[in-house]
MIMAR-422898 format. One record per residue: x, y, z of N, C-alpha, C in turn; residue in three letters. Coordinates in pm, 1 decimal. Example, Ala and Ser with C-alpha at 12.3 -4.5 7.8 and 13.67 -1.06 7.14 Angstrom:
// residues 2
       nX       nY       nZ      caX      caY      caZ       cX       cY       cZ code
   1319.0   -569.0    780.0   1230.0   -450.0    780.0   1320.0   -330.0    780.0  ALA
   1285.0   -225.0    708.0   1367.0   -106.0    714.0   1290.0      3.0    787.0  SER
//
This chain:
// residues 161
       nX       nY       nZ      caX      caY      caZ       cX       cY       cZ code
  -1306.4  -1221.5  -4396.8  -1233.3  -1091.4  -4383.0  -1085.9  -1104.9  -4387.5  MET
  -1051.2   -996.3  -4452.0   -918.5  -1028.7  -4428.7   -792.8   -963.4  -4332.7  SER
   -697.0  -1000.4  -4316.1   -621.5   -954.4  -4197.2   -621.2   -855.7  -4206.0  SER
   -599.5   -741.0  -4292.4   -604.7   -603.0  -4286.3   -718.5   -552.0  -4239.7  ASN
   -835.6   -578.2  -4289.5   -930.4   -540.6  -4213.8   -972.4   -551.7  -4056.9  LYS
   -907.5   -669.0  -3986.9   -938.1   -711.2  -3860.8   -841.9   -600.5  -3807.8  ILE
   -715.7   -608.8  -3830.4   -631.7   -492.9  -3782.9   -678.4   -382.2  -3783.0  LEU
   -729.7   -307.6  -3870.5   -768.2   -197.7  -3872.7   -917.7   -171.3  -3823.2  SER
   -975.9   -300.1  -3786.1  -1070.9   -314.9  -3682.7  -1051.9   -263.9  -3558.3  ALA
   -964.8   -378.7  -3488.5   -889.3   -389.1  -3360.9   -822.1   -237.0  -3333.1  LEU
   -735.3   -161.2  -3429.1   -658.6    -22.9  -3405.0   -756.9     84.4  -3380.0  ALA
   -913.9     33.7  -3461.1   -998.0    157.3  -3417.8  -1063.7    129.5  -3292.1  ALA
  -1080.7      9.5  -3252.2  -1151.5      7.0  -3110.7  -1054.3     50.4  -2991.3  CYS
   -933.5     -5.5  -3037.9   -795.4     56.0  -2962.6   -807.3    191.4  -2940.3  GLY
   -807.9    282.7  -3046.9   -811.2    443.5  -3027.7   -930.5    459.0  -2963.3  ALA
  -1027.6    405.4  -3005.3  -1161.0    440.4  -2905.8  -1152.5    441.4  -2762.6  LEU
  -1103.8    317.6  -2731.6  -1064.4    296.8  -2573.4   -989.7    360.3  -2497.8  LEU
   -851.9    379.8  -2600.0   -769.3    505.6  -2514.1   -815.3    647.5  -2484.4  PHE
   -903.6    687.2  -2624.4   -919.4    811.3  -2592.7  -1054.0    816.2  -2559.1  SER
  -1124.9    728.6  -2482.4  -1226.9    731.8  -2378.7  -1141.8    724.1  -2223.0  ALA
  -1068.3    647.3  -2213.1   -986.1    641.8  -2087.2   -915.1    821.3  -2078.5  GLY
   -855.1    888.4  -2167.6   -824.2   1007.3  -2151.4   -929.6   1084.9  -2094.5  ILE
  -1031.8   1090.5  -2189.8  -1103.1   1180.5  -2142.0  -1179.4   1190.1  -1980.5  ALA
  -1167.6   1028.1  -1950.1  -1247.2   1032.0  -1838.6  -1150.5   1031.7  -1716.5  SER
  -1022.8   1010.7  -1753.4   -940.5   1063.0  -1635.0   -937.0   1231.4  -1598.5  ALA
   -944.5   1278.3  -1724.7   -929.1   1424.8  -1684.6  -1074.8   1481.1  -1676.4  GLN
  -1180.2   1410.6  -1608.7  -1294.0   1473.1  -1612.6  -1297.6   1558.3  -1475.2  GLY
  -1182.9   1500.6  -1397.2  -1193.8   1574.0  -1239.8  -1079.7   1589.3  -1191.8  GLY
  -1044.5   1685.2  -1084.5   -927.6   1656.0  -1010.8   -952.5   1559.4   -893.7  ASP
   -870.6   1464.3   -857.5   -874.3   1380.0   -764.9   -776.7   1472.9   -623.7  THR
   -849.2   1446.5   -506.3   -777.0   1556.5   -404.4   -781.7   1407.0   -258.3  VAL
   -667.7   1348.0   -230.2   -648.2   1274.1   -119.1   -570.9   1352.3     -8.8  VAL
   -645.0   1367.8    114.1   -637.1   1439.0    238.3   -607.7   1325.9    345.6  GLU
   -552.5   1356.5    408.0   -547.6   1279.6    588.3   -629.5   1317.3    642.4  LYS
   -673.2   1295.5    719.7   -732.9   1357.9    855.5   -671.3   1324.6    972.6  GLY
   -780.5   1337.2   1093.2   -756.2   1278.7   1262.0   -724.5   1116.9   1215.5  GLY
   -720.7   1074.4   1345.3   -709.7    939.8   1396.9   -840.4    842.5   1291.7  PRO
   -834.7    767.4   1282.3   -921.1    653.1   1216.9  -1034.8    654.1   1309.1  SER
  -1158.5    703.5   1297.4  -1277.0    698.1   1397.1  -1305.4    533.4   1415.8  ARG
  -1324.5    464.3   1309.2  -1397.5    329.8   1312.6  -1290.1    281.3   1416.1  ALA
  -1168.3    294.1   1382.7  -1071.4    220.4   1470.6  -1065.6    250.2   1621.3  MET
  -1082.5    369.4   1626.9  -1075.4    449.3   1756.0  -1189.5    412.3   1861.0  LEU
  -1321.4    417.0   1780.8  -1424.7    375.1   1842.4  -1443.8    222.9   1862.9  PHE
  -1384.0    140.8   1797.6  -1374.2     -0.3   1828.2  -1286.9    -21.7   1924.2  SER
  -1156.6     50.4   1919.7  -1076.2     15.6   2014.0  -1107.9     56.4   2176.2  GLY
  -1169.2    177.1   2141.4  -1236.0    237.4   2292.9  -1369.6    132.2   2364.5  VAL
  -1442.4     93.1   2273.1  -1556.4    -12.4   2318.1  -1491.0   -128.5   2353.1  GLY
  -1411.4   -170.2   2280.1  -1337.2   -312.3   2295.8  -1270.6   -301.3   2488.0  THR
  -1170.7   -204.7   2472.2  -1090.1   -178.4   2581.1  -1202.2   -138.1   2725.4  LEU
  -1316.9    -72.9   2686.8  -1386.0    -35.2   2815.8  -1470.7   -140.3   2849.9  GLY
  -1534.6   -198.1   2762.2  -1600.5   -331.9   2805.8  -1562.1   -422.7   2878.9  ILE
  -1408.6   -491.3   2847.0  -1325.6   -541.7   2892.9  -1258.9   -481.2   3011.1  SER
  -1227.1   -420.8   3024.9  -1180.4   -320.3   3149.5  -1283.9   -318.2   3260.2  TYR
  -1426.3   -258.5   3228.1  -1523.9   -268.9   3266.3  -1567.2   -408.6   3374.1  GLY
  -1571.8   -503.7   3282.6  -1578.5   -631.6   3345.7  -1447.3   -669.3   3456.7  ALA
  -1332.6   -661.8   3418.0  -1213.0   -689.5   3510.2  -1237.6   -611.9   3618.4  ALA
  -1288.4   -455.0   3640.0  -1276.1   -388.1   3718.0  -1441.0   -410.6   3842.6  ALA
  -1527.7   -487.0   3766.5  -1630.3   -531.6   3864.3  -1560.6   -682.9   3928.8  ILE
  -1493.0   -734.7   3867.1  -1439.4   -873.2   3914.7  -1333.8   -829.0   4037.8  VAL
  -1271.7   -710.8   4009.6  -1171.3   -680.6   4122.6  -1226.6   -597.9   4257.2  ALA
  -1333.6   -552.3   4211.4  -1426.2   -484.9   4346.2  -1478.1   -601.3   4401.2  ALA
  -1522.5   -696.6   4366.3  -1611.4   -804.2   4410.7  -1528.1   -903.7   4479.1  THR
  -1425.4   -943.0   4447.8  -1360.4  -1044.5   4472.9  -1306.3  -1073.9   4588.4  SER
  -1282.1  -1165.3   4645.8  -1227.3  -1170.9   4789.9  -1066.8  -1210.7   4771.0  ASP
  -1018.3  -1260.0   4662.7   -893.1  -1309.6   4630.1   -801.7  -1167.9   4599.9  LEU
   -687.3  -1164.0   4678.2   -621.6  -1031.7   4660.0   -562.0  -1035.8   4532.2  ASP
   -538.0  -1151.5   4474.0   -493.7  -1134.2   4314.6   -599.4  -1057.5   4219.4  ALA
   -706.6  -1101.9   4273.2   -821.5  -1030.7   4156.1   -807.0   -856.6   4179.5  ASP
   -793.5   -830.4   4276.7   -759.9   -665.9   4299.9   -648.1   -622.8   4192.8  HIS
   -577.5   -675.4   4145.0   -459.1   -631.5   4065.6   -503.8   -590.5   3928.3  ARG
   -662.7   -670.6   3880.9   -700.9   -652.2   3801.5   -806.2   -525.3   3755.8  MET
   -736.2   -397.9   3860.1   -805.5   -214.6   3852.2   -704.5   -191.1   3759.6  PHE
   -571.3   -239.9   3733.1   -486.3   -190.4   3630.7   -527.4   -203.8   3502.5  VAL
   -516.6   -157.3   3414.8   -583.8   -194.2   3268.9   -493.4   -249.5   3204.7  PRO
   -553.5   -348.3   3112.0   -415.0   -396.3   3016.4   -326.8   -506.0   3089.5  ILE
   -283.4   -466.1   3176.4   -144.7   -553.1   3266.4   -226.4   -616.2   3358.2  ALA
   -338.3   -570.4   3423.9   -415.3   -628.3   3539.0   -464.4   -785.5   3520.9  GLY
   -482.6   -810.4   3436.4   -560.7   -967.8   3395.4   -407.6  -1026.4   3426.8  PRO
   -318.5   -997.9   3381.0   -172.0  -1071.5   3342.2   -124.2  -1063.5   3473.3  TRP
   -145.9   -984.0   3576.1    -86.6   -974.1   3697.4   -166.3  -1069.1   3801.0  MET
   -276.6  -1072.1   3770.2   -372.7  -1134.6   3859.0   -358.6  -1296.2   3820.2  ALA
   -352.1  -1309.3   3688.2   -327.9  -1430.8   3655.3   -201.0  -1522.9   3736.2  LEU
    -72.3  -1439.9   3776.4     -3.0  -1525.1   3822.9     39.1  -1548.4   3966.3  SER
    -90.1  -1457.5   4036.8   -104.8  -1498.5   4167.5   -245.4  -1564.5   4232.0  GLY
   -267.4  -1634.4   4112.6   -415.5  -1726.1   4130.9   -393.0  -1837.6   4240.4  ARG
   -300.3  -1874.6   4263.4   -280.9  -1994.1   4369.6   -294.6  -2128.7   4310.9  GLY
   -288.6  -2228.7   4407.3   -320.7  -2362.5   4426.1   -488.6  -2392.9   4376.5  ASP
   -508.2  -2500.3   4318.2   -651.6  -2563.2   4347.3   -678.8  -2671.1   4336.8  CYS
   -769.9  -2758.4   4413.3   -790.4  -2907.7   4451.8   -792.6  -2936.6   4582.9  GLY
   -746.7  -3038.5   4619.8   -762.1  -3066.3   4769.0   -679.4  -2988.0   4864.1  ALA
   -740.4  -2984.9   4979.6   -635.0  -2879.6   5056.2   -690.8  -2746.0   5030.4  GLY
   -797.1  -2649.6   4946.2   -790.4  -2566.6   4887.5   -945.5  -2520.8   4876.0  THR
  -1010.6  -2437.9   4899.0  -1131.2  -2390.1   4890.2  -1170.5  -2389.8   4724.0  PRO
  -1100.6  -2399.1   4637.3  -1138.9  -2406.9   4517.5  -1131.1  -2534.3   4461.1  ARG
  -1221.2  -2590.0   4356.1  -1199.4  -2677.2   4272.1  -1122.6  -2659.9   4147.8  THR
  -1052.9  -2746.5   4104.4   -957.3  -2704.8   4000.4  -1039.3  -2704.4   3816.6  CYS
  -1172.7  -2725.3   3834.9  -1236.0  -2667.7   3726.5  -1280.0  -2523.8   3728.6  ASP
  -1309.2  -2481.2   3851.4  -1345.1  -2362.3   3876.3  -1230.3  -2268.4   3872.2  ALA
  -1118.5  -2331.9   3896.6  -1001.5  -2225.0   3881.4   -939.3  -2221.5   3737.1  ALA
   -969.5  -2323.2   3655.4   -915.3  -2344.9   3512.0  -1004.3  -2210.2   3454.8  THR
  -1155.4  -2243.6   3489.7  -1259.8  -2167.8   3423.6  -1204.5  -1992.3   3437.9  ALA
  -1185.2  -1996.5   3558.4  -1154.8  -1871.6   3626.3  -1036.9  -1792.7   3526.1  ASP
   -913.1  -1876.3   3527.7   -801.8  -1853.7   3456.5   -829.0  -1838.1   3270.9  LYS
   -904.5  -1908.2   3215.8   -943.8  -1892.1   3102.1  -1030.0  -1777.6   3101.3  VAL
  -1104.4  -1735.6   3174.4  -1187.7  -1573.4   3162.3  -1094.4  -1469.6   3196.5  LEU
  -1000.3  -1483.2   3261.6   -887.2  -1352.6   3299.5   -814.2  -1376.0   3159.0  ILE
   -783.1  -1489.2   3127.4   -667.4  -1468.5   2971.8   -769.9  -1420.7   2882.5  ILE
   -887.3  -1443.3   2895.5   -983.4  -1401.4   2768.2   -985.5  -1233.3   2774.1  THR
  -1025.3  -1207.4   2889.0  -1030.6  -1043.5   2941.2   -884.0   -974.0   2893.1  ASP
   -756.6  -1029.6   2939.5   -684.6   -989.1   2922.5   -644.7   -967.1   2769.1  GLY
   -697.1  -1078.0   2697.3   -661.3  -1061.8   2559.4   -752.5   -943.7   2491.3  VAL
   -859.7   -923.6   2531.1   -948.4   -828.6   2479.6   -909.2   -687.3   2497.5  PHE
   -857.5   -675.9   2648.3   -790.8   -537.6   2683.7   -686.7   -502.8   2585.9  GLN
   -588.7   -599.3   2542.3   -473.8   -602.9   2485.1   -532.4   -554.0   2325.0  ALA
   -618.4   -618.3   2298.1   -670.2   -568.2   2167.3   -731.4   -446.0   2148.4  LEU
   -781.1   -436.0   2229.1   -833.7   -269.6   2254.8   -749.7   -168.3   2262.0  GLY
   -643.9   -207.7   2339.2   -522.5    -68.9   2353.9   -452.3    -83.1   2221.8  GLY
   -427.0   -198.1   2155.5   -364.9   -165.8   1995.9   -435.8   -105.1   1897.0  LEU
   -575.8   -136.6   1903.8   -659.0    -67.3   1828.6   -673.3     84.1   1819.7  LEU
   -677.1    124.6   1979.7   -661.2    289.4   1973.9   -531.6    333.8   1947.0  ILE
   -424.2    261.7   1973.7   -298.3    322.7   1892.4   -272.4    285.9   1769.2  VAL
   -336.5    212.0   1695.2   -355.2    189.4   1578.7   -390.3    264.7   1484.6  GLU
   -535.9    343.7   1552.7   -593.5    429.6   1499.4   -518.4    574.9   1475.3  SER
   -410.5    606.9   1567.5   -337.1    688.9   1539.7   -224.7    698.9   1410.5  PHE
   -188.4    576.4   1447.5    -70.2    555.3   1332.2    -94.8    526.9   1184.6  LEU
   -239.3    480.0   1150.1   -339.3    503.5   1019.1   -429.3    608.4   1018.2  ASN
   -408.3    736.5    985.0   -480.5    843.5    998.4   -612.0    805.8    884.0  PRO
   -733.5    879.2    907.2   -805.8    845.9    811.8   -792.9    930.7    682.7  GLU
   -800.6    894.1    527.4   -789.8    944.0    436.3   -932.6    935.7    377.9  THR
   -955.9   1087.5    332.5  -1044.0   1153.6    247.8  -1030.4   1171.5    108.9  ILE
  -1086.8   1078.7     -3.5  -1063.9   1116.4   -140.8  -1185.4   1166.2   -198.3  THR
  -1132.6   1292.0   -253.0  -1271.9   1334.8   -329.2  -1269.8   1404.1   -464.1  THR
  -1305.9   1366.0   -539.8  -1316.4   1426.1   -682.9  -1411.9   1501.1   -753.7  THR
  -1301.3   1665.4   -786.6  -1393.3   1763.0   -790.8  -1389.5   1761.1   -946.6  ARG
  -1525.0   1812.2  -1025.9  -1557.5   1793.8  -1150.5  -1475.8   1918.0  -1221.3  ALA
  -1399.7   1917.0  -1321.2  -1326.8   2058.2  -1392.8  -1472.1   2118.8  -1465.1  SER
  -1408.3   2267.4  -1465.6  -1535.1   2350.5  -1514.4  -1611.4   2318.2  -1649.7  ALA
  -1516.7   2273.6  -1723.2  -1612.1   2246.8  -1877.4  -1556.0   2097.9  -1904.6  GLU
  -1660.5   1997.3  -1947.5  -1619.6   1869.1  -1972.1  -1549.6   1861.9  -2096.7  PRO
  -1450.6   1775.0  -2106.8  -1398.4   1771.2  -2242.1  -1509.1   1704.2  -2337.5  PRO
  -1452.2   1767.0  -2475.5  -1526.9   1782.1  -2603.6  -1418.1   1691.9  -2708.1  ARG
  -1475.3   1598.7  -2801.7  -1427.4   1546.0  -2891.7  -1513.8   1574.7  -2992.1  ILE
  -1439.1   1616.2  -3103.5  -1524.7   1602.4  -3217.1  -1422.6   1486.1  -3335.1  GLN
  -1510.9   1435.3  -3425.2  -1450.1   1372.6  -3529.5  -1501.4   1414.4  -3682.3  VAL
  -1422.6   1443.7  -3766.4  -1508.3   1495.6  -3895.8  -1411.4   1405.6  -3992.3  ALA
  -1474.3   1405.8  -4099.5  -1414.2   1323.8  -4236.0  -1324.4   1439.3  -4317.8  PRO
  -1226.8   1369.6  -4319.8  -1149.1   1455.3  -4420.5  -1102.7   1420.6  -4557.3  THR
  -1026.9   1524.7  -4624.9  -1004.2   1472.7  -4794.5   -874.7   1559.3  -4796.6  PHE
   -783.8   1471.1  -4818.6   -636.6   1576.8  -4847.3   -589.6   1501.0  -4995.3  GLY
   -474.7   1554.6  -5024.7   -397.8   1494.6  -5119.7   -373.4   1334.9  -5168.5  ALA
   -340.9   1294.8  -5026.4   -329.8   1146.6  -5035.4   -449.1   1030.0  -5054.1  ASN
   -559.7   1107.0  -5015.2   -696.5   1036.6  -5007.4   -796.9   1092.8  -4845.3  GLY
   -864.4   1005.4  -4835.7   -970.1   1001.3  -4731.0   -900.6   1027.9  -4578.1  TYR
   -981.3   1039.2  -4497.7   -955.6   1030.8  -4351.7  -1034.5   1088.1  -4277.8  GLY
  -1011.8   1055.6  -4114.5  -1072.5   1133.6  -4016.2   -974.8   1213.5  -3916.7  LEU
  -1025.1   1310.2  -3888.5   -969.9   1435.8  -3820.2  -1053.4   1442.0  -3685.5  ALA
   -932.2   1435.3  -3546.2  -1001.0   1425.8  -3429.3   -971.3   1543.3  -3350.2  ALA
  -1085.0   1638.2  -3305.0   -980.2   1762.2  -3244.5  -1130.8   1796.4  -3108.1  PHE
  -1068.1   1847.2  -3031.9  -1135.0   1928.5  -2897.0  -1058.2   1992.5  -2816.1  GLY
  -1119.6   2000.6  -2694.9  -1056.0   2070.0  -2576.3  -1067.1   1945.7  -2498.3  ASN
   -955.7   1920.1  -2384.1   -924.5   1832.0  -2273.2   -900.5   1897.8  -2140.4  PHE
//
């Protein structure tokens, strides 16, 4: 095959791809609408905060330590309770292993409450977007016909877009 035939075939393929791209792009109108808060983030945040705060409230209601009563405060409560936990070991009623386990659980609860609160705030900062494509009234049509002119043969393309 000569290079002219290869270039002609590549040009024809490129023209077909280009015209197909135009026809599909004009097939309908795309509308992007912003709605309310992101429901997935909002429900995830409420669920995370609700479960972790529920656990903290149960601990605050049933614990004998005064520091644990601070866990009734959402989000900041676990951190306030952590600061007032006191010592462990000899001379205290708590072993250091139990005190360390309690502190790890309080920190974990505080992290989950903070993440739940951040998810709730983030759901309002990133509203839902709804993208819809509406089909146009008449689909585009392309017609190709052979032509003959004073300078030779060719193709003519016409239609509505």
